[in-house]
C-alpha atoms as one frame of an Amber mdcrd trajectory, in Angstrom:
protein
 -66.874-112.629 -65.184 -68.455-112.181 -61.769 -71.768-111.184 -63.398 -72.007
-114.607 -65.050 -71.198-116.345 -61.791 -73.807-114.276 -59.945 -76.423-115.125
 -62.586 -75.553-118.811 -62.357 -75.780-118.742 -58.559 -79.150-116.976 -58.747
 -80.438-119.569 -61.221 -79.297-122.441 -59.016 -80.911-120.849 -55.949 -84.172
-120.351 -57.869 -84.214-124.001 -58.914 -83.514-125.118 -55.343 -86.361-122.924
 -54.053 -88.777-124.315 -56.652 -87.789-127.905 -55.863 -88.097-127.418 -52.099
 -91.441-125.701 -52.576 -92.826-128.684 -54.478 -92.071-131.237 -51.757 -95.109
-132.362 -49.773 -94.171-132.481 -46.101 -97.649-132.892 -44.659 -98.239-135.937
 -42.488-101.592-137.612 -42.802-103.523-138.449 -39.668-104.373-142.048 -38.923
-108.131-142.242 -38.424-108.329-146.029 -38.726-107.492-146.900 -35.119-104.897
-149.383 -36.370-101.123-149.335 -36.751-100.150-148.334 -40.282 -97.602-151.153
 -40.382 -98.982-154.184 -38.518-102.722-153.335 -38.082-102.661-153.687 -34.270
-105.060-151.344 -32.411-103.579-147.933 -31.472-104.619-145.142 -29.115-105.761
-141.767 -30.409-104.692-141.039 -33.977-101.224-142.535 -33.635 -99.720-143.873
 -36.807 -97.840-146.819 -35.280 -98.287-149.047 -32.251 -94.586-149.006 -31.347
 -91.236-147.483 -32.213 -90.256-150.755 -33.881 -93.186-150.556 -36.314 -92.369
-146.896 -37.019 -88.718-147.668 -37.708 -89.521-150.626 -39.944 -92.101-148.610
 -41.887 -89.627-145.751 -42.327 -86.887-148.141 -43.442 -89.067-149.643 -46.180
 -90.603-146.287 -47.173 -87.144-144.798 -47.756 -86.101-147.691 -50.021 -88.618
-146.618 -52.671
């Protein structure tokens, strides 16, 4: 009985590892010089001009 449970646990762990390995976690740089949400000018390669724009962008991005 425990052999079947061990095999099932191994299969589940393998599927979890494959799924986690397929997730793209890279963050693109912002080379436009503008906020990714409101298009206001930004310093450096920042993605947003303010925390408010970041939070609003994240809120809408997570609704998809």
